[in-house]
GUDREN-790318 format. One record per atom (N, C-alpha, C): residue in three letters; x, y negated, z negated; atom name. Coordinates in nm, 3 decimals. Layout:
# residues N
+------+---------+---------+---------+------+
| rest |       X |       Y |       Z | atom |
+------+---------+---------+---------+------+
|  ala |       X |       Y |       Z |   CA |
...
+------+---------+---------+---------+------+
# end
This chain:
# residues 150
+------+---------+---------+---------+------+
| rest |       X |       Y |       Z | atom |
+------+---------+---------+---------+------+
|  met |   0.081 |   0.123 |  -0.005 |    N |
|  met |  -0.002 |  -0.007 |   0.004 |   CA |
|  met |   0.093 |  -0.126 |   0.001 |    C |
|  gln |   0.060 |  -0.222 |   0.084 |    N |
|  gln |   0.124 |  -0.337 |   0.091 |   CA |
|  gln |   0.027 |  -0.463 |   0.100 |    C |
|  ile |   0.052 |  -0.553 |   0.012 |    N |
|  ile |  -0.038 |  -0.681 |   0.026 |   CA |
|  ile |   0.058 |  -0.798 |   0.057 |    C |
|  lys |   0.021 |  -0.870 |   0.153 |    N |
|  lys |   0.096 |  -0.989 |   0.196 |   CA |
|  lys |   0.014 |  -1.106 |   0.151 |    C |
|  ser |   0.080 |  -1.200 |   0.085 |    N |
|  ser |   0.030 |  -1.335 |   0.038 |   CA |
|  ser |  -0.029 |  -1.414 |   0.168 |    C |
|  lys |  -0.133 |  -1.481 |   0.138 |    N |
|  lys |  -0.195 |  -1.565 |   0.242 |   CA |
|  lys |  -0.206 |  -1.706 |   0.181 |    C |
|  phe |  -0.144 |  -1.807 |   0.270 |    N |
|  phe |  -0.150 |  -1.944 |   0.209 |   CA |
|  phe |  -0.300 |  -1.996 |   0.235 |    C |
|  arg |  -0.328 |  -2.077 |   0.142 |    N |
|  arg |  -0.473 |  -2.150 |   0.156 |   CA |
|  arg |  -0.458 |  -2.257 |   0.270 |    C |
|  lys |  -0.570 |  -2.276 |   0.339 |    N |
|  lys |  -0.582 |  -2.365 |   0.436 |   CA |
|  lys |  -0.540 |  -2.510 |   0.394 |    C |
|  leu |  -0.595 |  -2.547 |   0.271 |    N |
|  leu |  -0.559 |  -2.671 |   0.216 |   CA |
|  leu |  -0.408 |  -2.709 |   0.185 |    C |
|  phe |  -0.339 |  -2.598 |   0.162 |    N |
|  phe |  -0.201 |  -2.609 |   0.143 |   CA |
|  phe |  -0.145 |  -2.660 |   0.274 |    C |
|  trp |  -0.177 |  -2.601 |   0.387 |    N |
|  trp |  -0.118 |  -2.641 |   0.514 |   CA |
|  trp |  -0.162 |  -2.782 |   0.552 |    C |
|  val |  -0.277 |  -2.817 |   0.520 |    N |
|  val |  -0.344 |  -2.954 |   0.540 |   CA |
|  val |  -0.252 |  -3.055 |   0.478 |    C |
|  arg |  -0.237 |  -3.026 |   0.346 |    N |
|  arg |  -0.157 |  -3.120 |   0.269 |   CA |
|  arg |  -0.015 |  -3.139 |   0.321 |    C |
|  ile |   0.041 |  -3.036 |   0.371 |    N |
|  ile |   0.179 |  -3.047 |   0.431 |   CA |
|  ile |   0.176 |  -3.118 |   0.560 |    C |
|  ala |   0.066 |  -3.113 |   0.649 |    N |
|  ala |   0.045 |  -3.173 |   0.765 |   CA |
|  ala |   0.025 |  -3.319 |   0.748 |    C |
|  ile |  -0.062 |  -3.358 |   0.655 |    N |
|  ile |  -0.079 |  -3.499 |   0.623 |   CA |
|  ile |   0.032 |  -3.565 |   0.573 |    C |
|  ala |   0.124 |  -3.506 |   0.487 |    N |
|  ala |   0.249 |  -3.559 |   0.437 |   CA |
|  ala |   0.343 |  -3.580 |   0.564 |    C |
|  phe |   0.354 |  -3.492 |   0.651 |    N |
|  phe |   0.424 |  -3.504 |   0.763 |   CA |
|  phe |   0.393 |  -3.624 |   0.842 |    C |
|  leu |   0.271 |  -3.634 |   0.871 |    N |
|  leu |   0.218 |  -3.749 |   0.953 |   CA |
|  leu |   0.247 |  -3.878 |   0.891 |    C |
|  val |   0.217 |  -3.894 |   0.750 |    N |
|  val |   0.255 |  -4.011 |   0.677 |   CA |
|  val |   0.414 |  -4.045 |   0.679 |    C |
|  phe |   0.488 |  -3.937 |   0.673 |    N |
|  phe |   0.625 |  -3.949 |   0.685 |   CA |
|  phe |   0.674 |  -4.006 |   0.814 |    C |
|  ile |   0.612 |  -3.954 |   0.924 |    N |
|  ile |   0.646 |  -3.997 |   1.062 |   CA |
|  ile |   0.596 |  -4.157 |   1.086 |    C |
|  ala |   0.485 |  -4.185 |   1.034 |    N |
|  ala |   0.446 |  -4.324 |   1.037 |   CA |
|  ala |   0.533 |  -4.425 |   0.956 |    C |
|  thr |   0.575 |  -4.378 |   0.852 |    N |
|  thr |   0.658 |  -4.456 |   0.762 |   CA |
|  thr |   0.797 |  -4.471 |   0.827 |    C |
|  leu |   0.849 |  -4.357 |   0.886 |    N |
|  leu |   0.977 |  -4.367 |   0.967 |   CA |
|  leu |   0.970 |  -4.461 |   1.077 |    C |
|  tyr |   0.863 |  -4.463 |   1.145 |    N |
|  tyr |   0.847 |  -4.557 |   1.254 |   CA |
|  tyr |   0.831 |  -4.705 |   1.206 |    C |
|  leu |   0.780 |  -4.721 |   1.094 |    N |
|  leu |   0.770 |  -4.863 |   1.044 |   CA |
|  leu |   0.918 |  -4.904 |   1.003 |    C |
|  phe |   0.993 |  -4.803 |   0.945 |    N |
|  phe |   1.125 |  -4.830 |   0.890 |   CA |
|  phe |   1.216 |  -4.856 |   1.016 |    C |
|  leu |   1.215 |  -4.781 |   1.121 |    N |
|  leu |   1.298 |  -4.800 |   1.237 |   CA |
|  leu |   1.257 |  -4.941 |   1.312 |    C |
|  asn |   1.118 |  -4.956 |   1.313 |    N |
|  asn |   1.068 |  -5.078 |   1.378 |   CA |
|  asn |   1.122 |  -5.205 |   1.308 |    C |
|  ser |   1.121 |  -5.201 |   1.184 |    N |
|  ser |   1.158 |  -5.316 |   1.099 |   CA |
|  ser |   1.310 |  -5.345 |   1.112 |    C |
|  ile |   1.388 |  -5.244 |   1.144 |    N |
|  ile |   1.532 |  -5.256 |   1.159 |   CA |
|  ile |   1.559 |  -5.341 |   1.280 |    C |
|  ser |   1.475 |  -5.308 |   1.389 |    N |
|  ser |   1.512 |  -5.378 |   1.533 |   CA |
|  ser |   1.449 |  -5.522 |   1.534 |    C |
|  gln |   1.360 |  -5.552 |   1.447 |    N |
|  gln |   1.300 |  -5.688 |   1.450 |   CA |
|  gln |   1.354 |  -5.789 |   1.365 |    C |
|  tyr |   1.429 |  -5.757 |   1.259 |    N |
|  tyr |   1.456 |  -5.863 |   1.165 |   CA |
|  tyr |   1.624 |  -5.853 |   1.158 |    C |
|  ser |   1.680 |  -5.961 |   1.139 |    N |
|  ser |   1.838 |  -5.954 |   1.119 |   CA |
|  ser |   1.864 |  -5.944 |   0.983 |    C |
|  gln |   1.788 |  -6.002 |   0.884 |    N |
|  gln |   1.822 |  -5.987 |   0.758 |   CA |
|  gln |   1.722 |  -5.882 |   0.681 |    C |
|  leu |   1.780 |  -5.764 |   0.665 |    N |
|  leu |   1.697 |  -5.651 |   0.618 |   CA |
|  leu |   1.659 |  -5.668 |   0.470 |    C |
|  arg |   1.742 |  -5.729 |   0.395 |    N |
|  arg |   1.720 |  -5.744 |   0.247 |   CA |
|  arg |   1.585 |  -5.835 |   0.228 |    C |
|  lys |   1.552 |  -5.921 |   0.312 |    N |
|  lys |   1.441 |  -6.017 |   0.294 |   CA |
|  lys |   1.317 |  -5.948 |   0.370 |    C |
|  asn |   1.327 |  -5.840 |   0.419 |    N |
|  asn |   1.223 |  -5.788 |   0.505 |   CA |
|  asn |   1.139 |  -5.684 |   0.415 |    C |
|  pro |   1.012 |  -5.737 |   0.373 |    N |
|  pro |   0.926 |  -5.651 |   0.282 |   CA |
|  pro |   0.887 |  -5.511 |   0.346 |    C |
|  val |   0.867 |  -5.503 |   0.470 |    N |
|  val |   0.828 |  -5.389 |   0.545 |   CA |
|  val |   0.944 |  -5.285 |   0.522 |    C |
|  phe |   1.081 |  -5.344 |   0.554 |    N |
|  phe |   1.193 |  -5.249 |   0.542 |   CA |
|  phe |   1.205 |  -5.206 |   0.406 |    C |
|  ile |   1.184 |  -5.287 |   0.300 |    N |
|  ile |   1.202 |  -5.236 |   0.164 |   CA |
|  ile |   1.114 |  -5.134 |   0.127 |    C |
|  val |   0.976 |  -5.163 |   0.150 |    N |
|  val |   0.875 |  -5.062 |   0.107 |   CA |
|  val |   0.879 |  -4.928 |   0.199 |    C |
|  ser |   0.920 |  -4.948 |   0.320 |    N |
|  ser |   0.920 |  -4.816 |   0.389 |   CA |
|  ser |   1.048 |  -4.742 |   0.360 |    C |
|  ser |   1.157 |  -4.800 |   0.326 |    N |
|  ser |   1.278 |  -4.731 |   0.274 |   CA |
|  ser |   1.238 |  -4.655 |   0.148 |    C |
|  val |   1.168 |  -4.734 |   0.054 |    N |
|  val |   1.139 |  -4.662 |  -0.075 |   CA |
|  val |   1.055 |  -4.544 |  -0.045 |    C |
|  phe |   0.948 |  -4.559 |   0.033 |    N |
|  phe |   0.853 |  -4.441 |   0.070 |   CA |
|  phe |   0.931 |  -4.333 |   0.129 |    C |
|  leu |   1.033 |  -4.353 |   0.228 |    N |
|  leu |   1.117 |  -4.251 |   0.284 |   CA |
|  leu |   1.189 |  -4.180 |   0.184 |    C |
|  leu |   1.241 |  -4.254 |   0.085 |    N |
|  leu |   1.321 |  -4.186 |  -0.020 |   CA |
|  leu |   1.235 |  -4.088 |  -0.106 |    C |
|  leu |   1.107 |  -4.140 |  -0.136 |    N |
|  leu |   1.009 |  -4.054 |  -0.210 |   CA |
|  leu |   0.970 |  -3.938 |  -0.129 |    C |
|  phe |   0.948 |  -3.946 |   0.020 |    N |
|  phe |   0.914 |  -3.830 |   0.095 |   CA |
|  phe |   1.024 |  -3.726 |   0.082 |    C |
|  leu |   1.147 |  -3.781 |   0.096 |    N |
|  leu |   1.261 |  -3.680 |   0.112 |   CA |
|  leu |   1.271 |  -3.604 |  -0.027 |    C |
|  cys |   1.253 |  -3.673 |  -0.134 |    N |
|  cys |   1.246 |  -3.604 |  -0.263 |   CA |
|  cys |   1.137 |  -3.498 |  -0.261 |    C |
|  ala |   1.019 |  -3.535 |  -0.221 |    N |
|  ala |   0.904 |  -3.448 |  -0.220 |   CA |
|  ala |   0.943 |  -3.323 |  -0.129 |    C |
|  ala |   1.008 |  -3.358 |  -0.013 |    N |
|  ala |   1.036 |  -3.255 |   0.089 |   CA |
|  ala |   1.114 |  -3.151 |   0.035 |    C |
|  trp |   1.196 |  -3.177 |  -0.067 |    N |
|  trp |   1.285 |  -3.089 |  -0.125 |   CA |
|  trp |   1.215 |  -2.954 |  -0.186 |    C |
|  asp |   1.090 |  -2.980 |  -0.233 |    N |
|  asp |   1.001 |  -2.878 |  -0.274 |   CA |
|  asp |   0.965 |  -2.779 |  -0.176 |    C |
|  leu |   0.960 |  -2.812 |  -0.052 |    N |
|  leu |   0.929 |  -2.736 |   0.064 |   CA |
|  leu |   1.043 |  -2.617 |   0.075 |    C |
|  phe |   1.154 |  -2.641 |   0.041 |    N |
|  phe |   1.272 |  -2.541 |   0.043 |   CA |
|  phe |   1.224 |  -2.427 |  -0.065 |    C |
|  lys |   1.138 |  -2.460 |  -0.159 |    N |
|  lys |   1.105 |  -2.366 |  -0.261 |   CA |
|  lys |   0.986 |  -2.283 |  -0.232 |    C |
|  val |   0.914 |  -2.309 |  -0.125 |    N |
|  val |   0.779 |  -2.244 |  -0.086 |   CA |
|  val |   0.823 |  -2.106 |  -0.046 |    C |
|  phe |   0.753 |  -2.013 |  -0.095 |    N |
|  phe |   0.777 |  -1.865 |  -0.067 |   CA |
|  phe |   0.643 |  -1.793 |  -0.041 |    C |
|  lys |   0.646 |  -1.683 |   0.027 |    N |
|  lys |   0.544 |  -1.591 |   0.052 |   CA |
|  lys |   0.579 |  -1.471 |  -0.017 |    C |
|  leu |   0.476 |  -1.395 |  -0.056 |    N |
|  leu |   0.507 |  -1.253 |  -0.140 |   CA |
|  leu |   0.451 |  -1.136 |  -0.057 |    C |
|  ile |   0.517 |  -1.035 |  -0.079 |    N |
|  ile |   0.482 |  -0.917 |  -0.020 |   CA |
|  ile |   0.486 |  -0.813 |  -0.135 |    C |
|  val |   0.364 |  -0.755 |  -0.185 |    N |
|  val |   0.366 |  -0.685 |  -0.293 |   CA |
|  val |   0.356 |  -0.544 |  -0.243 |    C |
|  thr |   0.442 |  -0.452 |  -0.286 |    N |
|  thr |   0.438 |  -0.310 |  -0.249 |   CA |
|  thr |   0.410 |  -0.222 |  -0.367 |    C |
|  asp |   0.435 |  -0.083 |  -0.363 |    N |
|  asp |   0.414 |  -0.011 |  -0.477 |   CA |
|  asp |   0.524 |  -0.012 |  -0.579 |    C |
|  gln |   0.641 |  -0.041 |  -0.523 |    N |
|  gln |   0.747 |  -0.050 |  -0.621 |   CA |
|  gln |   0.798 |  -0.191 |  -0.666 |    C |
|  gly |   0.752 |  -0.291 |  -0.607 |    N |
|  gly |   0.776 |  -0.426 |  -0.652 |   CA |
|  gly |   0.726 |  -0.531 |  -0.571 |    C |
|  ile |   0.784 |  -0.659 |  -0.593 |    N |
|  ile |   0.744 |  -0.781 |  -0.518 |   CA |
|  ile |   0.853 |  -0.833 |  -0.433 |    C |
|  glu |   0.831 |  -0.840 |  -0.307 |    N |
|  glu |   0.952 |  -0.919 |  -0.219 |   CA |
|  glu |   0.897 |  -1.057 |  -0.200 |    C |
|  lys |   0.991 |  -1.147 |  -0.250 |    N |
|  lys |   0.976 |  -1.291 |  -0.244 |   CA |
|  lys |   1.061 |  -1.341 |  -0.124 |    C |
|  val |   0.990 |  -1.406 |  -0.023 |    N |
|  val |   1.056 |  -1.452 |   0.094 |   CA |
|  val |   1.048 |  -1.596 |   0.108 |    C |
|  leu |   1.158 |  -1.670 |   0.098 |    N |
|  leu |   1.152 |  -1.819 |   0.098 |   CA |
|  leu |   1.110 |  -1.856 |   0.250 |    C |
|  leu |   1.017 |  -1.940 |   0.260 |    N |
|  leu |   0.955 |  -1.989 |   0.391 |   CA |
|  leu |   1.044 |  -2.049 |   0.485 |    C |
|  ile |   1.121 |  -2.139 |   0.441 |    N |
|  ile |   1.210 |  -2.211 |   0.536 |   CA |
|  ile |   1.335 |  -2.131 |   0.580 |    C |
|  ser |   1.407 |  -2.086 |   0.468 |    N |
|  ser |   1.535 |  -2.015 |   0.505 |   CA |
|  ser |   1.529 |  -1.864 |   0.519 |    C |
|  gly |   1.409 |  -1.819 |   0.491 |    N |
|  gly |   1.399 |  -1.657 |   0.512 |   CA |
|  gly |   1.469 |  -1.569 |   0.424 |    C |
|  arg |   1.528 |  -1.644 |   0.302 |    N |
|  arg |   1.601 |  -1.558 |   0.216 |   CA |
|  arg |   1.511 |  -1.468 |   0.137 |    C |
|  lys |   1.546 |  -1.347 |   0.112 |    N |
|  lys |   1.448 |  -1.251 |   0.048 |   CA |
|  lys |   1.508 |  -1.219 |  -0.090 |    C |
|  gln |   1.419 |  -1.186 |  -0.186 |    N |
|  gln |   1.454 |  -1.146 |  -0.317 |   CA |
|  gln |   1.356 |  -1.044 |  -0.344 |    C |
|  tyr |   1.408 |  -0.928 |  -0.402 |    N |
|  tyr |   1.318 |  -0.830 |  -0.443 |   CA |
|  tyr |   1.305 |  -0.808 |  -0.597 |    C |
|  ile |   1.197 |  -0.809 |  -0.635 |    N |
|  ile |   1.172 |  -0.799 |  -0.778 |   CA |
|  ile |   1.105 |  -0.663 |  -0.806 |    C |
|  pro |   1.164 |  -0.559 |  -0.867 |    N |
|  pro |   1.100 |  -0.439 |  -0.891 |   CA |
|  pro |   1.003 |  -0.457 |  -1.024 |    C |
|  phe |   0.901 |  -0.385 |  -1.013 |    N |
|  phe |   0.792 |  -0.400 |  -1.122 |   CA |
|  phe |   0.863 |  -0.374 |  -1.265 |    C |
|  thr |   0.972 |  -0.288 |  -1.268 |    N |
|  thr |   1.032 |  -0.262 |  -1.395 |   CA |
|  thr |   1.097 |  -0.373 |  -1.455 |    C |
|  ser |   1.137 |  -0.483 |  -1.371 |    N |
|  ser |   1.201 |  -0.592 |  -1.434 |   CA |
|  ser |   1.096 |  -0.693 |  -1.469 |    C |
|  ile |   0.966 |  -0.679 |  -1.469 |    N |
|  ile |   0.874 |  -0.780 |  -1.518 |   CA |
|  ile |   0.843 |  -0.742 |  -1.664 |    C |
|  ile |   0.877 |  -0.825 |  -1.767 |    N |
|  ile |   0.860 |  -0.797 |  -1.897 |   CA |
|  ile |   0.732 |  -0.881 |  -1.955 |    C |
|  gly |   0.671 |  -0.968 |  -1.883 |    N |
|  gly |   0.549 |  -1.034 |  -1.939 |   CA |
|  gly |   0.475 |  -1.119 |  -1.834 |    C |
|  leu |   0.370 |  -1.148 |  -1.872 |    N |
|  leu |   0.278 |  -1.222 |  -1.785 |   CA |
|  leu |   0.218 |  -1.339 |  -1.873 |    C |
|  lys |   0.237 |  -1.462 |  -1.838 |    N |
|  lys |   0.165 |  -1.565 |  -1.907 |   CA |
|  lys |   0.076 |  -1.638 |  -1.810 |    C |
|  lys |  -0.035 |  -1.698 |  -1.861 |    N |
|  lys |  -0.127 |  -1.770 |  -1.789 |   CA |
|  lys |  -0.120 |  -1.913 |  -1.831 |    C |
|  arg |  -0.146 |  -2.002 |  -1.755 |    N |
|  arg |  -0.136 |  -2.151 |  -1.798 |   CA |
|  arg |  -0.238 |  -2.226 |  -1.716 |    C |
|  lys |  -0.320 |  -2.306 |  -1.786 |    N |
|  lys |  -0.433 |  -2.374 |  -1.720 |   CA |
|  lys |  -0.381 |  -2.509 |  -1.683 |    C |
|  ile |  -0.415 |  -2.533 |  -1.550 |    N |
|  ile |  -0.373 |  -2.662 |  -1.482 |   CA |
|  ile |  -0.490 |  -2.755 |  -1.468 |    C |
|  thr |  -0.500 |  -2.871 |  -1.526 |    N |
|  thr |  -0.615 |  -2.950 |  -1.509 |   CA |
|  thr |  -0.565 |  -3.097 |  -1.462 |    C |
|  lys |  -0.638 |  -3.170 |  -1.403 |    N |
|  lys |  -0.626 |  -3.301 |  -1.361 |   CA |
|  lys |  -0.685 |  -3.383 |  -1.468 |    C |
|  gln |  -0.608 |  -3.494 |  -1.521 |    N |
|  gln |  -0.652 |  -3.578 |  -1.634 |   CA |
|  gln |  -0.653 |  -3.720 |  -1.577 |    C |
|  gly |  -0.749 |  -3.799 |  -1.632 |    N |
|  gly |  -0.767 |  -3.936 |  -1.588 |   CA |
|  gly |  -0.779 |  -4.007 |  -1.747 |    C |
|  lys |  -0.789 |  -4.145 |  -1.738 |    N |
|  lys |  -0.803 |  -4.202 |  -1.863 |   CA |
|  lys |  -0.933 |  -4.171 |  -1.941 |    C |
|  ala |  -1.032 |  -4.135 |  -1.870 |    N |
|  ala |  -1.145 |  -4.098 |  -1.942 |   CA |
|  ala |  -1.158 |  -3.940 |  -1.987 |    C |
|  gly |  -1.055 |  -3.874 |  -1.952 |    N |
|  gly |  -1.052 |  -3.728 |  -1.973 |   CA |
|  gly |  -1.027 |  -3.639 |  -1.854 |    C |
|  gln |  -1.076 |  -3.527 |  -1.868 |    N |
|  gln |  -1.049 |  -3.420 |  -1.756 |   CA |
|  gln |  -1.118 |  -3.466 |  -1.638 |    C |
|  leu |  -1.063 |  -3.457 |  -1.509 |    N |
|  leu |  -1.134 |  -3.488 |  -1.392 |   CA |
|  leu |  -1.183 |  -3.364 |  -1.324 |    C |
|  thr |  -1.118 |  -3.255 |  -1.348 |    N |
|  thr |  -1.165 |  -3.113 |  -1.294 |   CA |
|  thr |  -1.156 |  -3.009 |  -1.400 |    C |
|  asp |  -1.217 |  -2.910 |  -1.362 |    N |
|  asp |  -1.205 |  -2.787 |  -1.445 |   CA |
|  asp |  -1.070 |  -2.726 |  -1.444 |    C |
|  gly |  -1.001 |  -2.740 |  -1.338 |    N |
|  gly |  -0.861 |  -2.699 |  -1.324 |   CA |
|  gly |  -0.862 |  -2.554 |  -1.269 |    C |
|  tyr |  -0.745 |  -2.491 |  -1.275 |    N |
|  tyr |  -0.724 |  -2.357 |  -1.230 |   CA |
|  tyr |  -0.615 |  -2.301 |  -1.316 |    C |
|  thr |  -0.610 |  -2.157 |  -1.320 |    N |
|  thr |  -0.503 |  -2.107 |  -1.392 |   CA |
|  thr |  -0.394 |  -2.035 |  -1.307 |    C |
|  ile |  -0.277 |  -2.068 |  -1.351 |    N |
|  ile |  -0.153 |  -2.000 |  -1.285 |   CA |
|  ile |  -0.105 |  -1.898 |  -1.351 |    C |
|  ser |  -0.038 |  -1.806 |  -1.300 |    N |
|  ser |   0.031 |  -1.675 |  -1.358 |   CA |
|  ser |   0.175 |  -1.704 |  -1.351 |    C |
|  ile |   0.236 |  -1.673 |  -1.465 |    N |
|  ile |   0.387 |  -1.691 |  -1.474 |   CA |
|  ile |   0.447 |  -1.544 |  -1.500 |    C |
|  leu |   0.500 |  -1.488 |  -1.412 |    N |
|  leu |   0.577 |  -1.360 |  -1.429 |   CA |
|  leu |   0.709 |  -1.373 |  -1.508 |    C |
|  glu |   0.728 |  -1.328 |  -1.619 |    N |
|  glu |   0.854 |  -1.329 |  -1.682 |   CA |
|  glu |   0.938 |  -1.212 |  -1.652 |    C |
|  leu |   1.063 |  -1.240 |  -1.612 |    N |
|  leu |   1.151 |  -1.130 |  -1.562 |   CA |
|  leu |   1.254 |  -1.108 |  -1.657 |    C |
|  glu |   1.331 |  -0.991 |  -1.639 |    N |
|  glu |   1.431 |  -0.944 |  -1.736 |   CA |
|  glu |   1.554 |  -1.048 |  -1.744 |    C |
|  asn |   1.584 |  -1.114 |  -1.639 |    N |
|  asn |   1.704 |  -1.200 |  -1.619 |   CA |
|  asn |   1.675 |  -1.338 |  -1.678 |    C |
|  asn |   1.578 |  -1.362 |  -1.751 |    N |
|  asn |   1.531 |  -1.489 |  -1.818 |   CA |
|  asn |   1.483 |  -1.587 |  -1.701 |    C |
|  lys |   1.429 |  -1.537 |  -1.589 |    N |
|  lys |   1.372 |  -1.621 |  -1.479 |   CA |
|  lys |   1.229 |  -1.595 |  -1.474 |    C |
|  thr |   1.166 |  -1.675 |  -1.407 |    N |
|  thr |   1.017 |  -1.659 |  -1.399 |   CA |
|  thr |   0.977 |  -1.680 |  -1.252 |    C |
|  leu |   0.849 |  -1.623 |  -1.218 |    N |
|  leu |   0.795 |  -1.640 |  -1.087 |   CA |
|  leu |   0.653 |  -1.699 |  -1.114 |    C |
|  val |   0.632 |  -1.802 |  -1.048 |    N |
|  val |   0.497 |  -1.864 |  -1.063 |   CA |
|  val |   0.419 |  -1.831 |  -0.950 |    C |
|  ile |   0.295 |  -1.784 |  -0.974 |    N |
|  ile |   0.206 |  -1.749 |  -0.866 |   CA |
|  ile |   0.087 |  -1.828 |  -0.901 |    C |
|  ser |   0.040 |  -1.913 |  -0.790 |    N |
|  ser |  -0.061 |  -2.005 |  -0.813 |   CA |
|  ser |  -0.178 |  -1.987 |  -0.709 |    C |
|  pro |  -0.308 |  -1.994 |  -0.757 |    N |
|  pro |  -0.423 |  -1.989 |  -0.666 |   CA |
|  pro |  -0.419 |  -2.124 |  -0.580 |    C |
|  asp |  -0.358 |  -2.220 |  -0.615 |    N |
|  asp |  -0.357 |  -2.348 |  -0.545 |   CA |
|  asp |  -0.281 |  -2.330 |  -0.418 |    C |
|  val |  -0.187 |  -2.225 |  -0.401 |    N |
|  val |  -0.114 |  -2.205 |  -0.283 |   CA |
|  val |  -0.167 |  -2.075 |  -0.221 |    C |
|  phe |  -0.193 |  -1.973 |  -0.290 |    N |
|  phe |  -0.230 |  -1.840 |  -0.239 |   CA |
|  phe |  -0.377 |  -1.812 |  -0.228 |    C |
|  glu |  -0.431 |  -1.783 |  -0.111 |    N |
|  glu |  -0.569 |  -1.761 |  -0.092 |   CA |
|  glu |  -0.608 |  -1.640 |  -0.164 |    C |
|  asn |  -0.520 |  -1.544 |  -0.159 |    N |
|  asn |  -0.541 |  -1.401 |  -0.226 |   CA |
|  asn |  -0.480 |  -1.381 |  -0.362 |    C |
|  tyr |  -0.485 |  -1.484 |  -0.428 |    N |
|  tyr |  -0.420 |  -1.488 |  -0.557 |   CA |
|  tyr |  -0.469 |  -1.378 |  -0.646 |    C |
|  asn |  -0.610 |  -1.367 |  -0.665 |    N |
|  asn |  -0.658 |  -1.271 |  -0.753 |   CA |
|  asn |  -0.618 |  -1.124 |  -0.720 |    C |
|  glu |  -0.617 |  -1.094 |  -0.590 |    N |
|  glu |  -0.575 |  -0.966 |  -0.539 |   CA |
|  glu |  -0.426 |  -0.938 |  -0.589 |    C |
|  ile |  -0.339 |  -1.035 |  -0.554 |    N |
|  ile |  -0.206 |  -1.010 |  -0.587 |   CA |
|  ile |  -0.173 |  -0.986 |  -0.745 |    C |
|  ile |  -0.247 |  -1.077 |  -0.831 |    N |
|  ile |  -0.230 |  -1.054 |  -0.973 |   CA |
|  ile |  -0.284 |  -0.916 |  -1.012 |    C |
|  leu |  -0.394 |  -0.872 |  -0.954 |    N |
|  leu |  -0.453 |  -0.751 |  -1.001 |   CA |
|  leu |  -0.362 |  -0.622 |  -0.954 |    C |
|  val |  -0.305 |  -0.643 |  -0.847 |    N |
|  val |  -0.210 |  -0.520 |  -0.800 |   CA |
|  val |  -0.085 |  -0.526 |  -0.895 |    C |
|  val |  -0.038 |  -0.645 |  -0.926 |    N |
|  val |   0.080 |  -0.663 |  -1.013 |   CA |
|  val |   0.048 |  -0.597 |  -1.145 |    C |
|  lys |  -0.071 |  -0.635 |  -1.212 |    N |
|  lys |  -0.111 |  -0.590 |  -1.344 |   CA |
|  lys |  -0.121 |  -0.452 |  -1.335 |    C |
|  asn |  -0.172 |  -0.381 |  -1.236 |    N |
|  asn |  -0.207 |  -0.245 |  -1.222 |   CA |
|  asn |  -0.073 |  -0.160 |  -1.219 |    C |
|  asn |   0.034 |  -0.220 |  -1.159 |    N |
|  asn |   0.156 |  -0.157 |  -1.135 |   CA |
|  asn |   0.251 |  -0.173 |  -1.253 |    C |
|  val |   0.236 |  -0.283 |  -1.323 |    N |
|  val |   0.331 |  -0.309 |  -1.433 |   CA |
|  val |   0.268 |  -0.241 |  -1.564 |    C |
|  trp |   0.134 |  -0.258 |  -1.589 |    N |
|  trp |   0.081 |  -0.208 |  -1.701 |   CA |
|  trp |  -0.025 |  -0.112 |  -1.668 |    C |
|  pro |  -0.002 |   0.012 |  -1.622 |    N |
|  pro |  -0.104 |   0.093 |  -1.560 |   CA |
|  pro |  -0.193 |   0.156 |  -1.667 |    C |
+------+---------+---------+---------+------+
# end
């Protein structure tokens, strides 16, 4: 039996929107360079350069995005961009924690939130599996629980 993780459509939509906003900001940035001689006094250049830096910092998280392949013996974690694979046997999983993620505002909670699962591994590392990213989150967690604690 082999279960492959499926990314949520909203996950891809968020990445696409961020990419489009990045391209628009990059256009404004490059356009402001060609129009003004004193860049330090150009507000479009300053604002767009700050946004570009923020986008580059946020894009660093894309290198951490992974897909999962759950087999009978363990979990294969494949990084999406680099393709680097890591195999996690079920015997190396020592615990499972759940954490509730909610959105807060000044008046209190904005949403009911969702629960993420944190797999604790033998080498003091963790693997976070979130329903915000994976469409088949419940199926993945059920198979992991059944194989680790039969």
